[in-house]
N, C-alpha and C positions, 0 to 999 in steps of 0.2 A: 643604323642613325634617326638621333629622335629629331624632332620639329624644331626643339630646344638650341643643340646643336649642328643644326644643319643652316649650312654658312651660306647658302647659295638662294636662302628664304628668300630674300627683300632686291634679292639680283633678278629680277626679268630673264635680263640674257643670256642666263646658268640655266635656266629653268628648261627638264625637258621639255617640255611640249614648245619651247623659240623654237628647234626647228621645224615646228610643223609649220604650215600652211593655214590658212583660213576651212579649205574644204577636207583637208587630212585631217586636223582639229578636233570635228565631229566623231570621231574616233577612238580620241583618249581615252576616253570615258569607257573602254574597255580593256585596258593594264591596270584601271581598280576594278575591275570586275574581276578579271583572271585571278589578279592577288587574293581576292573575297576565297574566290573558292579553293583558290592553291589552301589557302589558309584553313577553310573549313574541312576540306581532303586528306588532312596530314592532321588534321586535333582530331577528327573521329579513329581512322584509323592508327593512329597512337593509342587511342584509347582502347582501341578494341586489340591491341597489341599485349597492351599495358597490365588489363584484365584477364586474360588469357594464361599468364607468365606470371599471377599469381594468381590463378588454379592450378594451373601446374609445381607452383610452388611449395601452395600448401598440404597440395594430397603428399608430397613427399616428405616434404619433412611432418603431416601430424598425422593427415590419417591410414597413414602405413603404421603411425608408434601408436593414434588413438588417441594423440597431447590433445592439451584445452589450444582453441585457435589463438594466435597472437597476433599485432597490426602489423601489417608489413615493414612498417620502418625498423621494428626491434630484429626484422629476420636479414634488413637490409644492413645492420651493423655489424651485423654475424658473419664474416668475408670466409671459415673456414668451411661452410655447410657445404654441404650440396646441392648442385640444381640441375635441373629437368627443362630445360629453358624451350622457347620457340622459337622451332628455325624458321627464318622468313626471308624469303628471299623476290625479288624487285624485277621484275623484266622494262626494261625500259630505262635509263638516268639520262632523260632529260632534266627541264627543269622542275618539271616538279619530284619524279623519281630522286634527283637528289634531296633535294627539297624533302621531299620523306624520308629515304633515311637518314638528315641530321634529324629530324625528329623523333626516328626508332632508336636512334641512340643517345638521346638527352632523354626519354623521357618514358620511356616504355619498359626499360629492363632489359634493355637488348642490348648486346655483347659485340664489340667488332665480330667476332669470330662465328659468330650465332647469323649475320647478316649474309646474304648472298647475291649479288649484282651481276645480271647477266645483260651488256649492251654493247651495240654497234663499235662503239669509240671507248673499250676499257681502260685504255690509255689515258686516258681524260680522268683517269679517277683516282692517278699516284696518291691522292693526299686518305682514301678510304683503305685503299687496300695498302697503306706503309700503313696506317693503323691497323690491319690486318684482317679487315672486309677478305670475305670473294669476289672480284672483279674478275669478268672474263667474258668471252662470246660464246653462249651454249648455254640456249634455254631450256634444251632436254636434258642433260646434265642435274643444270639447277631444282627442275623437277623433282627431281630422286632424291635435294639436300633437306628439301623442305617444308614444315606443316603448313606456315599461309605464304600464298604469292599472291602479291600483289602485281596488276597488271601495269604500266605506267606510256605506253608505249602511243603513237600519233592513230586516230580511228581510221586512214588510211596502208597504219601496218596493220589491224589487226587479226585483218583478215592471213595473213601470213605467220602472224605467231598461232593465231589460232590453229595452223595447220601443223608446224611445226608443234606444237606440245601434246596436241593433246589422245598423243599413243602412250606419252609418258605422263600424266597427274596420276599422285597417287590416289585408290579409294579414298581415303581420308582424307586429301590433303583439301583445304578452304583458299578458291581463287576469289578472289578482292581486287575486282575490276575499277579502275580508274581513267578509263577510256570515256572522252566526252564524246558524249553524239551518236551512242549505240544502244541501243535500246537489249533489256535484259533477254528477249524473243531471242534476238542475237547470238548474244552470248554466251547463251545458253546452248544454242540451233551448232555453234560456230565450232564451240570447244566440247560437244557432246557431252557433258558431264554439270552435273545439279545444285551443284555445291559452291555457291555462286554467292559473290555480295555484291553488292553496286548499290549507291549509294547515289539516291533522285532528285536532284538539287534542283528549288526555285527558287523566284525572284520575290520579296515583297514589293504588296501594291501599289505601296507609298512611301516606294525607294524612286528619292529622284537624282540627278548626277550630283546634286549641289547636298545634298543630305552623304554620301557615299564618300565629296573631298570631306567631307568635317568630320563624321567618324569613322573614316578609315588613312592612318599612315602608309604608304605604301614605301613610303624611309626603312620604316623596321624591316629587319631579315622576319624567316618567321619560326625564330628559337622567341627571338625579340615578341613576335606576337604572341605566342602560346603562353607568358607570362603576363597578360592584360585578361586577369579575372571578366572584365566584361565581355570581350572579344569569345572568351571560351564557351560565357555561358551563353552565346549567340550561335554558339555551333552548335551546339547541342538538339540534338534532333529531336527534342520531347522539352524544348524549351515551350513557358510558359505565357511567354511575350513575343509569339510569331508574327503578328502585324509587326511588331515595337526591331524585330530583326530583322538584314537587312537581306539574308540566304538563307531559306529555308532546305531541309532536308527531310522526305519522306517519311512519313515512322514507321514504315516497312522495316527501317533499316536496323531499329531498337529489336523487332520481331527477330529477326535473322540476326540480329547478334547474342541474345538472349537460344535461339534454338542452337547456335555452334558452339557454345557452351556449354551447353547441356551434352552434347553429341561431346564435343570434345570428355566428359566428366565420365562418356559410357565408354571410350575408348581405353579413360583410362581406370576403366570396373571398380565409377563412384557408384554405391548404391543410388536408388531412385529421391531416399530422403534425405542422405548429404550432400546429392546432387543440386536439392530443392535449398538445404541448407548453405550451401558455399554459391550458391547464382543470389541467395538475398543479405548474404554477406558480403559481398567479393564487387557486384555489381550497381546491388542495393545500396549496400554500407551498413546493415541491420543488422543488429544480434541475435541471438533466439525468442528475445520476444516480439517480435514481429504480429503483426496481424494481417489477415487476410487484405484489408483497405490499406496498407502502407508495404506489402510485400508477395510472395506471390507463394504458392501451397501445391501441392504434388497434384493436385484435383486438377488447377489451370493446366500440367503437362500435359497430365495423361487425357483431359479435353479437347489437346491439340488438331490430332490426326485419325482420323479410321480406321481401323486396321488393313485393309484392302489399298490405301497413298500408304503404309510408313517400309523406308525401304530397311529392312529386318537386316544385322550382321552376327546376331546372333554364333552362327557356325568359325566369325573372328575371337569372339569370344571361348580364349580359352582360362574352364577350373572342373576341377576334380568335382566341385557340387552343383550336379546337373541343374538341382532350383536355381542357381546365381544369374541364369541370366534374366528370368522372371523378376527379379532385384533389379533389375538395371533399364534405364529409361530405351527406347529401342534409336535407332538414328535417324532424326529426323529429317527428311527431303524440303530444304529452303524452296523450291516452287512454292511451297502452298501459301508461301508466307504473301509472296509476291500475285496468285494465281486466285486468292478463295482470301475468304472473312479467318481467321482461328484466334479461340479463346486471346495465346499472345497478346493478340492487338486489341481486344479488350482490355485488357485488364490491363493493357499501360495508360487506357485513358483514364485511369485514376488518379484523383488528383496526389494525393500520399506519393502513391508509386514514384509519377510523375518529379517530382520534387523529390527524394531522397536517390532518384534518377541521376537529377540537374546536378544535388550536391556530389556526389560521388566524380561523376565524370566530370565536375568544374577538381576537384580535386589530386585529380591524375600529373596539374601542369602545376608550373610553379613551382618546383624544386626539384633541384640538378640531383640526379644518383652518381653522383662523385667515384664509388665504386664498382663503376661499369669501365672507368676507365676515363670516360671524357670528363675529359679539362672543364674544371667552370670557368676560368680566367677567360675560356676560350665561349662565353656566353657572357651576354651584357642585359643586366635583368634591367627592366623596365621601371 
């Protein structure tokens, strides 16, 4: 519901804050901050799944037959093509988990049958279950079904969840943690697993409660918020206006996202040259004429990790050509992005790369993919 349609706007006794006394009123700003963090987390997670889905589809359609790259919009209109989608799992479906599920179904190219949710109260997800989403309370079973696993539980529940799933995570699974107040060190130690993405949020130094109320309308649901180009631009981790943005995300997120993208290229047996080409096309929106200042080159990725710090999975790559493994990137260890300075982190500081990343990040939103079965009338564009 937008401000224009909010019938309680000029009726103070019906406002949300009217139920709080003067003491409790000091905590009302936490409601706005929670909303902002939820929007940012959903936007970034949705973008990540969107680029992985596009990668898998491009490889399936084009690199298997070596045809010329086409825009994703032309592929969406072709409903008869095969799909090789990212299978997405969510552990914990409270407020954040449900909003994430809705965002993925709307913008990330995820169909209901490709989404798996494990929660203590699956009976509360009848609306999602009726659309074809797998809803249960079985964390271990879910781990065996997905390529990317989002953990959206409370911090107090994380230890239990980690013990439950640590022995069931597949080696190529990507764990994306949205558990608050939990450091990356604790996550890695608890899961005994290195393929972990954890966005680190911080508030801009000039943020005031008046600014929050002025620029953020908490009456919008998450889908409506993700239609707002201004909000999407502020959620991008490589934003050029961090001092003006409300919430900032550590740029390590972009490093890990690129590593995860290249790792999936390796899993799909895409060569080094083609992996870099796809990275520039799908993540930066560039074509073949990209320059080093505006995109990545193969040397940028080869220089990331010393040989003794690379987790090699050549044994898992089946090929009759013994030289094929040397044509693929090794599997990059995400820990290097968190605990050391990588060449990818150096390159994402280039202004040209940042501008292309921001533009492509924003392009993933603002249009609903009806072909996935997500009815457009369920979404109200602002």
